C-alpha positions in Angstrom: 86.3 63.1 1.1 84.9 66.5 2.1 81.2 67.2 1.7 79.0 70.1 2.8 75.7 70.2 4.5 73.9 73.5 5.1 70.9 74.1 7.3 69.8 77.6 6.3 67.2 80.1 7.4 66.4 78.8 10.9 63.9 81.5 12.0 63.7 82.2 15.7 62.4 84.9 18.1 64.9 85.5 20.9 65.8 88.0 23.6 69.5 88.9 23.0 71.0 92.3 23.2 72.6 94.8 25.5 69.5 97.0 25.8 66.9 96.5 28.5 64.2 96.7 25.8 65.7 93.8 23.9 65.5 91.6 27.0 61.8 92.4 27.4 60.6 92.7 23.8 63.0 90.4 21.9 63.5 90.3 18.2 63.7 88.1 15.1 66.8 86.2 14.1 67.9 83.9 11.3 70.6 81.3 11.8 72.5 79.4 9.2 74.7 76.4 10.0 77.3 75.2 7.5 78.8 71.7 8.1 81.9 70.2 6.5 81.9 66.4 6.9 82.4 63.2 5.0 79.1 61.6 4.3 80.4 59.0 1.8 79.2 56.1 3.9 75.8 57.7 4.6 75.3 58.2 0.8 76.4 54.6 0.1 74.4 52.8 2.7 71.5 55.3 3.1 72.0 55.5 6.9 71.2 58.6 8.9 73.6 57.6 11.7 76.5 58.0 9.2 76.0 61.7 8.7 74.9 64.9 10.5 71.2 64.9 11.4 69.5 68.1 10.3 66.8 67.8 13.0 69.5 67.6 15.7 71.3 70.7 14.2 68.0 72.7 14.3 67.3 71.5 17.9 70.8 72.6 19.1 70.3 76.1 17.5 66.8 76.5 19.1 68.1 75.4 22.6 71.1 77.8 22.5 69.1 80.7 21.1 66.6 80.3 23.9 69.3 81.2 26.5 69.5 85.0 26.9 72.8 86.7 26.1 73.8 90.3 25.6 75.9 89.4 22.6 75.1 87.2 19.6 78.8 86.5 19.5 78.3 84.5 22.8 75.3 82.7 21.4 77.3 81.7 18.3 80.1 80.3 20.4 77.6 78.3 22.4 76.1 76.8 19.3 79.5 75.9 17.9 80.4 74.3 21.3 77.2 72.3 21.4 77.6 71.0 17.8 81.2 70.0 18.4 80.3 68.2 21.7 78.7 65.3 19.7 82.1 64.8 18.1 80.8 63.8 14.6 84.2 64.5 12.9 82.7 67.6 11.3 83.6 71.2 11.1 80.9 73.8 11.7 80.3 77.5 10.8 77.4 79.4 12.2 76.0 82.7 11.0 73.5 84.6 13.2 71.6 87.5 11.8 69.7 89.9 14.0 66.9 91.5 12.0 66.0 95.2 12.4 68.6 95.8 15.2 67.9 98.9 17.4 70.9 100.9 16.2 69.3 104.3 15.4 69.4 103.7 11.6 67.6 101.9 8.8 69.5 98.6 8.9 68.1 95.3 7.7 70.3 93.2 9.9 73.6 92.7 11.7 75.3 89.4 11.8 78.2 87.4 13.2 80.0 84.4 11.6 81.9 81.9 13.7 83.4 78.6 12.9 86.2 76.5 11.4 86.0 76.9 7.7 
């Protein structure tokens, strides 16, 4: 059976971007992780090891967002790769929003979406 787990609104301060100022000053980001899995056994037996641990998902996002990249596309791919590395028989989708991007306009955010579903 397919079930969905969402870890939404992970708020982080990071230093991604192509501009020198972004490397020095940084900016605010919001990351959402969508997970498709089968947690039938977890629900039946009330066991965390039968599902995806939200704490682990948050930790993966924080660790990968801490590594400087010019492109949030690269960060998104790293997050997906790290999540998949645990091989939990799940599919992942990651959305990264860069708040108030320096693009010479009044823009709330830019975002990327990467994943399998």
